[in-house]
N, C-alpha and C positions, 0 to 999 in steps of 0.2 A: 263164398270164402267163409272162413269162421268167424263168430262173434269176438271181438276183441273184449277181455275179460280186465277190470282194474279193482283191485282189493284199496278199499279206504283203510284209515287209521282207525283202529279201536278207540273208546273212549272210556276212560276208566274215572272212577270214584275216588278221590284222594282219601286217604286215610283218614285226616282232619275231618273232614265231614261227617264219617262215621263218629269221631271222637265226641265231638260237639253235641251230636243227639244223643247219645249213649250218657255225657254226662247230665244230661238235662234230666234223661231217665232216672239214672241213680239219685240225683238230687231229691226228685220228686219220691221217690221211694224212702228213701232216709228221713226226709222232713215229715212226710204223711203218716208214715207207720210203724218204722222203727224207732226213731227218736222217742216218740209219745209213748212206745210200747216200754222201753226199757226205763222211760222215766216214771211211770206207774207201778214199778216193781219198788222203787225207793223207798225204805222202812225208815223212817224218822228216828234217830238215836235218842235213847233217854236222856234227859238234862244229867249233867255230872250232880249227885248229892255229897260226893266225898272223895277221898283223895283218889286220882286214877293212878296212883303209883303201886296201888295193889293188883298183883297179877290175876287175882281171881274177881275182883271187881271188872279188870280189861277182859275178863273170860264171859262174864254175865251180860255185858253190854255190847260184846259181840254178837253173843247168842240173839241180843235184843235187836239188834240193827239188822241181822241176818248174813254178816258178812262168814260166819261159819253157822253149822246146824248140827244137830245130834238127832240121830234116827238109827232105832235098831242097834244101840250099843255101840254107834262110832260117832266121832266128831269130824267132819270134813268142811272144806274151806280155804280160806287163807290164814296161815297161822304164822303172827309174827312172835318176836322172843317171847314177851311176856305171856302168850296164850301157851306156847311150848312149855314154858316154865309152871306153870299153872296146872296143866293137862297131866305134868310128870308128878307133880307134887300130889296130885290126887291118886296117881297109880295108873294113870291109863298108858298104855303100850303102843309105840307108833308101827302101822302096818306100811312098810316099804312097796308094796304090792300095789296099793292103792291109794298111797300117801294120805290115810287116814287115823285118827286115834281111837282106839277102841276102850271102852269102860261099861259095865253093866249098870244100868240106871240105878237099881238099887245102892250102887257105890257113890253116886254122887251127893256133893254136899246141897242142901236144900235150896239156897238161892240160886246155885247151878240147876238144878231140877225147875224151879220156878221158870227162869227165866228161858228154859227150853221148853216149857209148855206154852209161853207167852209167845214165845218165835214160832211156833206150831198152830197157835190161835191166828198171829198174823199172817202166815204164810195162806192159812184156808183160804182167810180174807182175801189176802191179794190176788190167789187164784181167781176168786170169783169177779174180783175187780178188774183184773185185766182180761178175762173171758169177755165181760162186758164193754172194756175200753175197745177191745180188737172190733167186735162189731160196729162199734161207733166211729172208730178209724175206717174200716172198709166202707162205710157208708158214706163218708164224709169224702173219703179219696175217691170212689168212683161216680161223685157227683161233680168232680173238679177235672178240668182240660188242661194239660199242659201245652204250652204254646213250641210248637214246631214249625210255623210256617215260615219264620225269618230263615231258619237252618235250609229249609227246601228251597226256600228262592234261591239261595245262595249256590246251591247245588243244580239247581235246574238252569240259572243263567249260565254255569259253568258249561256244562252238558251241551245246551243249546250253543253257546259259543265256538265250542270244538266240533259240533255239526257242521254250522254252517261254513267252517272253514274245510271242513271234508268235502262238503257238495257244491262250493263255491263256482267251480269249473263246469257243473252240471246244470244247474238253473238256478233262478233267482228265488230266494226265499226269505219270507218275511222273519223278521227278526221277533223273538219272543218278547211281547209287551207286559209291564209289571201287571197289569189287570190278569192277563191270561196264566203268568205266572200264579199268581196269589189264588187262583181259581185252582188252580193242579195242585198247589202246596195245602190248601186248606183240606182238598180231598184227601190227599195222604195223611195229615195231620189226625183228621179223624179218622182214618183207619187205623193209625198206631194207637190212639189212645183207647180204642176199644180194645185194641190187643192188650195194652195195659190195665184195662179194669178188668176184662177176663182174668190175667194172671195175678191181680191182687185179691180177687175173690177165692181163686184157688188155693194162694199163698195163705192167705188168713185163717180159711177152714182148716188147712192142715196146722199150722201153727195154733189154732185152737186145740186140735185133737192132742198135739204134744204137750202144749200146757196142761191139760187135762191127766197124760201120762207122767206129768213132773210130780203129781200131788204124790206118788209112791217113791220116787228117787230120793234116795240117802241126801245128796247134797242139795236142798231144796232148792234154793234162791240161785245157787250155783248152775241148777239145772235147767232152770227156766232161762237164765241168761245166756245160756249155751246154746240153748235151742232158739232165742231170738236172732242169736248172732248168725246161728247156723241157715236160719231162713235169709238172713239177710246176704249171706255170701251167695245162695241160691238168687235173689233178685238182682245182684250186680252182674253174673251171668246173664240172666234173663235182659237186662238192659244190655248189655254188649252185643246178643243175638239180635233183637229187635231193631236196634241203631243200623247193623249193618243190612239184615235182611229188607226194612223198610227203604233204607235208603237207596241201596243198589235195585232195589223192585222199581222205583220211585226213577232212576236214571234209565233202567232197562224197559218200561215201560214208554218213556216217552222217546226213546230213540226207534223202538216200534213203530209208533205212530207217525213220527218226523221221517223216518227214511222213507215209509211206503208213500207218504205224501208228496216225495220227489220222485217214486218211481224206484226206488232201489228196493226189492223186493226178497233178495237173497242175503245169504252172509254164511261166512266160514263160523264153525263152532270150535271153538279153543279152550284147552281146559289148562290151569295153572300145573306147574311141577308138581306140586304137592309133596308132603311129607311121611315119615313112619307115624307121626302123633297127629296129621290131619291128612290120610289120605284123600284121593279123586275119588267118587263114587264109579262103581264099574261102569255102571249105566251112562255118567256122562263120559266117561273114559274111552266108552265105545264110539260115542257122537264126535271126540277129538279129529280135527280136520275135516267133517264131513260140511257138505254146502245143504243147508236147509233154507226154508221160507219163514219170514216173520209170520203172516196169516196161516202158515200150517205148522205148529210147533211140535215137535219129534217129542217121543216118548222117553222120560228123565227118570224111569222107576225099574225096579227090577219084576222078573217075571211073577213073584209070590208077591209083590205089593199090589196095591188100588193104583192103576194106572192114572197119572199125572203128565199133561203135556206144558211143556214151557221152552220159552228161549232161553239164553242164556242169562244167569244173574236173577232168576225169577222164579228159580225152586227155592224150597228151606236150605239155606247156609251155602247156594251156589256160589260160587268164584269163577266158573268160566266167564268168557266173555265173547262176543260177535265181533268180525272182522266184516264187515260190509263188503257188497259185491255189486259189481256198476259191469253189465253187458251192454256193448257199443254195438 
């Protein structure tokens, strides 16, 4: 008589679990690296010594603060109405292609030229200060640990509850205790913090290189702020990736251990539908609906890639899931 086969319900990790972890990583990046870096660029405004109604005075103040810059015959930055009037009165021409005003240095009034030189000196000092600050921020951030165990505990207990509901007719399985959950969660939190620290080291190094390049940019302070915002955008994407990757990996590894514990050694590999923007990888698509074993993960890479073997949800960015199979 052929063996009877029963498929159990797949266990999913709700998006809210990813979102909670992602938000905690985002806030860490923002608090420890990017807000302090932006604050380091603040240039104190000069004290007002005469009427601010003068358009020319507004221009020198803007140059001193760094809200606009003059470099190689071009003014760039954020132009208010008084600044536009002052520039036009000096004979500067607006360039619509790059939203700057053009005027040779020899045509600048002396007070504007001095303010521009002061701005250049301040910028050079800010470059050095920011470079040193980034090094300090990196060292400080990588010495800290973000707390994730409480979030992973929540995920584990949800997965364990669904697992026990799946196998309740097969055997008696002990419920996951608080101590066991904390031990597993702490391990995963440690792994995630290692990934975060590695990313911070890499991103700060790249940011320092871009800060150095900003020395030659026309819109000096604008270029620096732009580089920091660009790096922050990269960190937000990284937070999303790490949150999904580690939370799904936690669930996948836990299921793998628990199902084998009760003798459920096989599963059916299932792929998500995918989309043009987020297609299913060919190597994973080929595994769709195949029967696999937890203790012998299939190859999840293409022939020209370094071989990796994974169960569903364990490969980088994998959205596949397992349908456990019971054979009677």
